[in-house]
C-alpha positions in Angstrom: 0.0 0.0 0.0 1.4 3.4 -1.0 0.4 6.8 0.2 -0.6 9.5 -2.2 0.4 12.8 -0.6 -0.7 16.4 -1.3 2.1 17.6 -3.6 4.0 20.9 -3.2 2.5 23.4 -5.5 4.4 26.6 -4.7 6.7 28.1 -2.2 4.1 30.2 -0.4 1.3 27.6 -0.5 0.8 25.5 2.7 -2.6 24.1 2.1 -5.1 23.1 -0.6 -8.8 22.2 -0.9 -9.9 18.8 -2.2 -12.3 20.0 -4.9 -13.4 16.7 -6.4 -12.6 13.0 -6.5 -12.4 11.9 -10.2 -12.2 8.2 -9.1 -14.3 6.5 -6.4 -13.1 4.7 -3.3 -12.4 1.1 -4.3 -11.9 1.8 -8.0 -8.9 0.2 -9.8 -6.7 3.0 -11.2 -3.9 2.9 -13.6 -0.5 4.6 -13.1 -0.6 8.3 -13.9 -4.4 8.3 -14.1 -5.9 11.5 -12.7 -7.7 10.7 -9.4 -8.5 14.1 -7.9 -8.7 17.8 -8.3 -7.1 20.1 -5.7 -7.3 23.9 -5.5 -5.0 26.4 -3.9 -5.5 30.1 -3.6 -3.7 30.5 -6.9 -4.6 27.6 -9.1 -6.5 24.3 -9.6 -4.5 21.2 -10.4 -4.8 17.4 -10.7 -3.3 14.6 -8.7 -2.3 11.4 -10.5 -2.0 7.9 -9.3 1.7 7.0 -8.6 1.1 3.3 -9.2 -1.7 1.1 -10.5 -4.0 -0.5 -7.9 -7.1 -0.1 -5.9 -7.8 3.4 -4.6 -8.6 4.0 -1.0 -9.6 7.7 -0.5 -8.6 9.4 2.8 -9.6 13.0 2.2 -13.2 14.1 1.7 -14.4 16.6 -1.0 -14.2 20.1 0.6 -11.5 19.2 3.0 -8.6 21.6 3.5 -5.3 19.6 3.4 -1.8 20.6 4.3 1.0 20.0 1.8 2.5 16.5 2.4 -0.7 15.2 4.1 -2.0 11.8 2.9 -4.8 12.3 0.4 -5.3 8.7 -0.6 -3.7 5.2 -0.6 -3.3 2.8 -3.4 -3.1 -1.0 -2.9 -0.6 -1.8 -5.6 -0.7 -5.5 -4.7 -4.3 -5.8 -5.8 -5.0 -7.5 -9.1 -6.7 -5.6 -11.9 -10.3 -6.7 -12.2 -11.3 -8.7 -15.4 -14.3 -6.5 -16.3 -12.4 -3.2 -15.8 -14.6 -0.1 -16.3 -11.8 1.6 -18.3 -13.0 2.3 -21.9 -11.0 0.8 -24.6 -9.1 3.3 -26.7 -10.7 2.0 -29.9 -14.3 2.5 -28.6 -13.6 6.1 -27.7 -12.1 6.8 -31.2 -15.0 5.1 -33.0 -17.4 7.6 -31.5 -15.4 10.5 -33.1 -15.4 9.0 -36.6 -18.3 10.3 -38.8 -20.6 7.7 -40.4 -20.4 7.2 -44.2 -23.7 9.1 -44.8 -22.4 12.0 -42.8 -19.2 12.1 -44.7 -21.0 12.2 -48.1 -23.4 15.1 -47.2 -22.4 18.6 -48.5 -20.6 20.6 -46.0 -21.8 24.0 -47.1 -25.4 25.2 -47.1 -26.9 25.5 -50.5 -24.2 23.4 -52.2 -25.4 21.8 -55.4 -24.9 18.3 -56.6 -22.0 17.7 -59.0 -24.3 15.6 -61.3 -25.5 18.7 -63.0 -22.0 19.6 -64.0 -21.8 22.3 -61.4 -19.8 22.0 -58.2 -20.5 23.9 -55.1 -18.1 26.6 -56.3 -19.5 27.2 -59.8 -19.5 25.5 -63.2 -17.1 22.7 -63.9 -14.2 23.6 -66.1 -13.6 21.5 -69.3 
């Protein structure tokens, strides 16, 4: 089990506020995955998981925490669950790709079909 501590964010900043947990207590997290948002008097920043494992939250949303205080723990000996809730990269990319019908439709309003010999920018040249 490793401790995730509130990182140093500046010379004059001694405490931060835990704004929001981006992962829930008991979730399996990957290394470098963003787990929480913290806010100082000067900026908002993210905290990443230092190792993969099961997250055990310590701080509560709205808590004021001192720099170096334990924010969460990660059980890095825990096995990754089979049905992980992490979306596959290919499924995220597929949602961003337009369908064939969408790709064929004219992109400018009032564009005419090229079957008349005219394109969307005027008559076709010989």
